[in-house]
N, CA and C atoms as a LAMMPS dump frame, in Angstrom:
ITEM: TIMESTEP
0
ITEM: NUMBER OF ATOMS
342
ITEM: BOX BOUNDS ff ff ff
-5.0000000000000000e+02 5.0000000000000000e+02
-5.0000000000000000e+02 5.0000000000000000e+02
-5.0000000000000000e+02 5.0000000000000000e+02
ITEM: ATOMS id mol type element x y z
1 1 1 N -60.469 165.423 -276.622
2 1 2 C -60.229 164.073 -276.736
3 1 3 C -58.691 163.678 -277.006
4 2 1 N -58.04 162.934 -276.419
5 2 2 C -56.539 162.431 -276.622
6 2 3 C -56.567 161.652 -277.616
7 3 1 N -55.659 162.198 -278.548
8 3 2 C -55.352 161.423 -279.956
9 3 3 C -53.99 160.645 -280.002
10 4 1 N -52.904 161.237 -279.118
11 4 2 C -51.785 160.353 -279.29
12 4 3 C -50.963 160.729 -277.972
13 5 1 N -49.928 160.133 -277.687
14 5 2 C -48.935 160.384 -276.83
15 5 3 C -47.546 160.508 -277.184
16 6 1 N -46.934 161.751 -276.901
17 6 2 C -45.613 161.899 -277.474
18 6 3 C -44.46 162.081 -276.136
19 7 1 N -43.743 161.1 -275.91
20 7 2 C -42.592 161.07 -274.89
21 7 3 C -41.674 162.453 -275.018
22 8 1 N -41.214 162.953 -274.329
23 8 2 C -39.955 163.98 -274.193
24 8 3 C -39.126 163.478 -273.108
25 9 1 N -38.067 163.02 -273.948
26 9 2 C -36.79 162.616 -273.236
27 9 3 C -35.683 163.49 -273.423
28 10 1 N -34.719 163.346 -272.416
29 10 2 C -33.517 164.315 -272.267
30 10 3 C -32.371 163.75 -273.277
31 11 1 N -31.702 164.957 -273.405
32 11 2 C -30.418 164.458 -274.399
33 11 3 C -29.405 165.264 -273.577
34 12 1 N -28.053 164.572 -273.621
35 12 2 C -26.844 165.41 -273.304
36 12 3 C -26.119 165.892 -274.491
37 13 1 N -25.944 165.268 -275.541
38 13 2 C -25.276 165.742 -276.664
39 13 3 C -26.383 165.177 -277.811
40 14 1 N -26.848 166.208 -278.437
41 14 2 C -27.786 166.179 -279.453
42 14 3 C -27.327 165.075 -280.715
43 15 1 N -26.112 165.083 -281.218
44 15 2 C -25.812 164.51 -282.222
45 15 3 C -25.561 163.125 -282.066
46 16 1 N -25.325 162.746 -280.76
47 16 2 C -25.046 161.35 -280.465
48 16 3 C -26.293 160.922 -280.27
49 17 1 N -27.602 161.697 -279.691
50 17 2 C -28.679 160.931 -279.561
51 17 3 C -29.388 160.861 -280.894
52 18 1 N -29.31 161.75 -281.844
53 18 2 C -29.725 161.699 -283.153
54 18 3 C -29.239 160.612 -283.603
55 19 1 N -27.997 160.157 -283.732
56 19 2 C -27.218 159.163 -284.348
57 19 3 C -27.784 157.716 -283.955
58 20 1 N -27.954 157.738 -282.522
59 20 2 C -28.434 156.535 -282.004
60 20 3 C -29.999 156.141 -282.353
61 21 1 N -30.816 157.117 -282.333
62 21 2 C -32.039 157.032 -282.895
63 21 3 C -32.295 156.745 -284.318
64 22 1 N -31.399 157.209 -285.187
65 22 2 C -31.312 156.884 -286.47
66 22 3 C -30.928 155.371 -286.677
67 23 1 N -30.147 154.924 -285.955
68 23 2 C -30.01 153.408 -286.046
69 23 3 C -31.188 152.541 -285.769
70 24 1 N -31.974 153.036 -284.851
71 24 2 C -33.338 152.556 -284.562
72 24 3 C -34.429 152.58 -285.641
73 25 1 N -34.054 153.479 -286.586
74 25 2 C -35.059 153.707 -287.849
75 25 3 C -35.82 154.878 -287.674
76 26 1 N -35.537 155.731 -286.906
77 26 2 C -36.084 157.244 -286.841
78 26 3 C -35.26 158.092 -287.705
79 27 1 N -36.259 159.023 -288.121
80 27 2 C -35.644 160.2 -289
81 27 3 C -35.716 161.443 -288.04
82 28 1 N -34.711 162.312 -288.188
83 28 2 C -34.884 163.532 -287.356
84 28 3 C -35.741 164.687 -288.398
85 29 1 N -36.826 164.932 -287.79
86 29 2 C -37.626 165.858 -288.734
87 29 3 C -37.466 167.306 -288.26
88 30 1 N -36.986 167.687 -287.121
89 30 2 C -36.993 168.761 -286.566
90 30 3 C -35.686 168.897 -285.622
91 31 1 N -35.206 169.976 -285.895
92 31 2 C -33.786 170.328 -284.981
93 31 3 C -33.567 171.624 -284.684
94 32 1 N -33.89 171.846 -283.342
95 32 2 C -33.805 173.251 -282.822
96 32 3 C -32.55 173.151 -282.088
97 33 1 N -32.127 174.611 -281.504
98 33 2 C -30.918 174.813 -280.692
99 33 3 C -31.09 173.749 -279.379
100 34 1 N -32.019 173.841 -278.692
101 34 2 C -32.217 173.026 -277.368
102 34 3 C -33.145 171.794 -277.452
103 35 1 N -33.685 171.401 -278.784
104 35 2 C -34.817 170.679 -279.018
105 35 3 C -34.761 169.72 -280.358
106 36 1 N -35.185 168.482 -280.137
107 36 2 C -34.918 167.6 -281.324
108 36 3 C -36.053 166.795 -281.483
109 37 1 N -36.559 166.474 -282.708
110 37 2 C -37.894 165.758 -282.862
111 37 3 C -37.666 164.707 -283.894
112 38 1 N -37.763 163.399 -283.484
113 38 2 C -37.458 162.179 -284.241
114 38 3 C -38.902 161.329 -284.353
115 39 1 N -39.035 160.915 -285.873
116 39 2 C -40.293 160.215 -286.239
117 39 3 C -39.944 158.879 -286.709
118 40 1 N -40.712 157.886 -286.584
119 40 2 C -40.786 156.674 -287.162
120 40 3 C -42.344 156.364 -287.47
121 41 1 N -42.803 156.509 -288.922
122 41 2 C -44.092 156.249 -289.039
123 41 3 C -44.881 157.114 -288.32
124 42 1 N -46.129 156.75 -287.597
125 42 2 C -46.78 157.728 -286.716
126 42 3 C -46.243 158.142 -285.496
127 43 1 N -45.124 157.308 -285.151
128 43 2 C -44.533 157.653 -283.805
129 43 3 C -43.802 158.757 -283.819
130 44 1 N -43.791 159.645 -282.702
131 44 2 C -42.912 160.904 -282.711
132 44 3 C -42.242 160.904 -281.212
133 45 1 N -40.964 161.181 -281.104
134 45 2 C -40.301 161.259 -280.204
135 45 3 C -39.735 162.78 -279.849
136 46 1 N -39.618 163.394 -278.749
137 46 2 C -39.327 164.643 -278.598
138 46 3 C -37.986 164.662 -277.548
139 47 1 N -37.081 165.398 -277.76
140 47 2 C -36.039 165.401 -277.019
141 47 3 C -35.627 166.91 -276.397
142 48 1 N -35.218 167.031 -275.269
143 48 2 C -34.768 168.245 -274.858
144 48 3 C -33.276 168.271 -274.209
145 49 1 N -32.722 169.432 -274.217
146 49 2 C -31.431 169.691 -273.689
147 49 3 C -31.454 169.303 -272.185
148 50 1 N -30.626 168.447 -271.446
149 50 2 C -30.261 168.296 -270.417
150 50 3 C -28.771 168.028 -270.142
151 51 1 N -27.867 169.015 -270.288
152 51 2 C -26.409 168.7 -270.377
153 51 3 C -26.017 168.221 -268.965
154 52 1 N -26.587 168.344 -267.842
155 52 2 C -26.101 168.151 -266.499
156 52 3 C -26.629 166.692 -266.08
157 53 1 N -27.499 165.815 -266.973
158 53 2 C -27.986 164.578 -266.67
159 53 3 C -26.744 163.659 -266.728
160 54 1 N -26.862 162.816 -265.51
161 54 2 C -25.799 162.056 -265.58
162 54 3 C -26.545 160.522 -265.969
163 55 1 N -26.179 159.845 -267.298
164 55 2 C -26.678 158.591 -267.733
165 55 3 C -26.766 157.54 -266.732
166 56 1 N -25.87 157.526 -265.82
167 56 2 C -25.964 156.217 -264.949
168 56 3 C -27.059 156.499 -263.893
169 57 1 N -27.799 157.779 -263.539
170 57 2 C -28.619 158.089 -262.637
171 57 3 C -29.955 158.432 -263.51
172 58 1 N -30.066 158.199 -264.566
173 58 2 C -31.177 158.59 -265.265
174 58 3 C -32.337 157.537 -264.846
175 59 1 N -33.521 158.112 -264.607
176 59 2 C -34.599 157.194 -264.438
177 59 3 C -35.698 157.235 -265.609
178 60 1 N -35.475 157.727 -266.713
179 60 2 C -36.027 158.024 -267.944
180 60 3 C -36.214 156.531 -268.653
181 61 1 N -37.506 156.195 -269.033
182 61 2 C -37.65 154.868 -269.799
183 61 3 C -38.859 155.201 -270.674
184 62 1 N -38.797 154.271 -271.668
185 62 2 C -39.735 154.321 -272.754
186 62 3 C -40.009 152.997 -273.173
187 63 1 N -41.202 152.546 -273.416
188 63 2 C -41.257 151.101 -274.187
189 63 3 C -42.223 151.249 -275.408
190 64 1 N -41.678 150.739 -276.57
191 64 2 C -41.954 150.715 -277.706
192 64 3 C -42.474 149.462 -278.48
193 65 1 N -43.473 149.256 -278.88
194 65 2 C -44.193 148.13 -279.385
195 65 3 C -43.609 148.223 -280.895
196 66 1 N -43.405 146.878 -281.169
197 66 2 C -42.811 146.651 -282.591
198 66 3 C -43.537 145.371 -283.252
199 67 1 N -43.425 145.359 -284.655
200 67 2 C -44.048 144.179 -285.221
201 67 3 C -42.994 143.077 -285.846
202 68 1 N -41.794 143.196 -285.608
203 68 2 C -40.906 142.15 -285.803
204 68 3 C -39.768 142.244 -285.068
205 69 1 N -40.148 141.847 -283.876
206 69 2 C -39.024 142.128 -282.969
207 69 3 C -37.832 141.098 -283.057
208 70 1 N -37.852 139.98 -283.605
209 70 2 C -36.631 139.159 -283.773
210 70 3 C -35.651 139.735 -284.933
211 71 1 N -36.309 140.303 -285.936
212 71 2 C -35.289 140.968 -287.047
213 71 3 C -34.899 142.397 -286.38
214 72 1 N -35.598 143.012 -285.843
215 72 2 C -34.981 144.352 -285.06
216 72 3 C -33.84 144.11 -284.285
217 73 1 N -34.093 143.231 -283.252
218 73 2 C -33.213 142.829 -282.135
219 73 3 C -31.85 142.351 -283.034
220 74 1 N -31.91 141.56 -284.286
221 74 2 C -30.734 141.157 -284.594
222 74 3 C -29.926 142.285 -285.425
223 75 1 N -30.741 143.088 -286.105
224 75 2 C -30.248 144.395 -286.835
225 75 3 C -29.542 145.534 -285.864
226 76 1 N -30.637 145.72 -284.882
227 76 2 C -29.96 146.515 -283.74
228 76 3 C -28.679 146.07 -282.907
229 77 1 N -28.811 144.891 -282.723
230 77 2 C -27.783 144.098 -281.823
231 77 3 C -26.394 144.277 -282.466
232 78 1 N -26.283 144.376 -283.912
233 78 2 C -25.176 144.468 -284.725
234 78 3 C -24.616 145.718 -284.527
235 79 1 N -25.188 146.761 -284.155
236 79 2 C -24.729 148.267 -284.162
237 79 3 C -24.796 148.983 -282.851
238 80 1 N -25.801 148.289 -281.958
239 80 2 C -26.03 149.03 -280.588
240 80 3 C -25.779 148.061 -279.621
241 81 1 N -25.616 148.384 -278.371
242 81 2 C -25.543 147.62 -277.116
243 81 3 C -26.694 147.231 -276.657
244 82 1 N -26.877 145.917 -276.566
245 82 2 C -28.101 145.574 -275.708
246 82 3 C -28.025 145.378 -274.245
247 83 1 N -28.686 146.064 -273.421
248 83 2 C -28.677 146.165 -272.163
249 83 3 C -28.192 144.761 -271.447
250 84 1 N -27.325 144.598 -270.52
251 84 2 C -27.164 143.367 -269.987
252 84 3 C -28.028 142.652 -269.225
253 85 1 N -29.087 143.267 -268.981
254 85 2 C -30.23 142.307 -268.426
255 85 3 C -31.528 142.536 -269.35
256 86 1 N -31.202 142.722 -270.654
257 86 2 C -32.179 143.009 -271.632
258 86 3 C -32.268 142.191 -272.798
259 87 1 N -31.715 141.041 -272.595
260 87 2 C -31.53 140.181 -273.89
261 87 3 C -32.941 139.721 -274.382
262 88 1 N -33.094 139.434 -275.646
263 88 2 C -34.47 139.074 -276.133
264 88 3 C -35.092 137.842 -275.465
265 89 1 N -36.11 137.886 -274.789
266 89 2 C -36.963 136.845 -274.377
267 89 3 C -38.236 137.1 -274.479
268 90 1 N -38.958 135.879 -274.171
269 90 2 C -40.492 135.869 -273.964
270 90 3 C -40.816 135.794 -272.6
271 91 1 N -41.558 136.999 -272.217
272 91 2 C -41.925 137.116 -270.764
273 91 3 C -43.711 136.416 -270.49
274 92 1 N -43.331 136.45 -269.209
275 92 2 C -44.509 135.633 -268.779
276 92 3 C -45.989 136.307 -268.846
277 93 1 N -45.949 137.499 -269.215
278 93 2 C -47.058 138.546 -269.374
279 93 3 C -47.438 138.597 -271.031
280 94 1 N -46.851 137.593 -271.732
281 94 2 C -47.199 137.544 -273.032
282 94 3 C -46.607 138.56 -274.219
283 95 1 N -45.369 139.163 -273.774
284 95 2 C -44.58 139.848 -274.584
285 95 3 C -43.16 139.257 -274.788
286 96 1 N -42.816 139.56 -276.03
287 96 2 C -41.492 139.131 -276.262
288 96 3 C -40.794 140.496 -276.374
289 97 1 N -39.575 140.675 -275.478
290 97 2 C -38.868 141.756 -275.232
291 97 3 C -37.44 141.702 -275.163
292 98 1 N -36.887 143.198 -275.496
293 98 2 C -35.443 143.424 -275.129
294 98 3 C -35.515 144.591 -274.867
295 99 1 N -34.075 145.23 -274.18
296 99 2 C -33.78 146.353 -273.763
297 99 3 C -32.752 146.952 -274.006
298 100 1 N -32.258 148.364 -274.163
299 100 2 C -31.155 148.793 -274.338
300 100 3 C -31.253 150.485 -273.77
301 101 1 N -30.036 150.951 -273.442
302 101 2 C -29.953 152.194 -273.075
303 101 3 C -29.499 153.063 -274.103
304 102 1 N -30.08 154.372 -274.191
305 102 2 C -29.561 155.331 -275.255
306 102 3 C -28.347 156.082 -274.649
307 103 1 N -27.78 156.949 -275.346
308 103 2 C -26.552 157.856 -274.723
309 103 3 C -26.684 158.402 -273.554
310 104 1 N -28.132 158.694 -273.237
311 104 2 C -28.493 159.673 -272.147
312 104 3 C -28.982 158.816 -270.843
313 105 1 N -28.825 157.477 -270.989
314 105 2 C -29.159 156.562 -270.06
315 105 3 C -30.862 156.349 -269.934
316 106 1 N -31.536 156.727 -270.916
317 106 2 C -32.917 156.297 -271.048
318 106 3 C -33.065 154.878 -271.361
319 107 1 N -33.806 153.905 -270.524
320 107 2 C -34.109 152.53 -270.86
321 107 3 C -34.95 152.573 -271.866
322 108 1 N -34.905 151.845 -273.057
323 108 2 C -35.634 151.606 -274.218
324 108 3 C -36.02 150.244 -274.004
325 109 1 N -37.398 149.769 -273.776
326 109 2 C -37.641 148.3 -274.066
327 109 3 C -38.57 148.136 -275.164
328 110 1 N -38.281 147.276 -276.174
329 110 2 C -39.021 146.862 -277.236
330 110 3 C -39.799 145.761 -276.836
331 111 1 N -41.062 145.662 -277.478
332 111 2 C -42.088 144.599 -277.199
333 111 3 C -42.824 144.32 -278.317
334 112 1 N -43.199 143.028 -278.515
335 112 2 C -44.131 142.497 -279.318
336 112 3 C -44.895 141.537 -278.644
337 113 1 N -46.227 141.363 -278.9
338 113 2 C -47.398 140.396 -278.306
339 113 3 C -46.907 139.069 -279.051
340 114 1 N -46.97 137.978 -278.043
341 114 2 C -46.963 136.728 -278.828
342 114 3 C -48.067 135.946 -278.644
């Protein structure tokens, strides 16, 4: 029986990636030569080294559900860049969402049910 899903995302620069996800509230719990694990509560993200990745050509994406999207948007938006097409808004499918890209070009969308 499946008990959880753990995304594995690429990184180009490990330290920049760790610093970015720390701003989002993650803690780096494991740091290996070519691998990084970040956690926030029960959520776990794994990162693998991909030094030849071109962020502008990345197709990696992740959707994170949150419980206080307005506060997160305000706090994160003061420290990191919100995606130009990802401003906070309520979508027709019943989610309040915003998006940003990490230093590796991974699109991160945050959503909360309305």
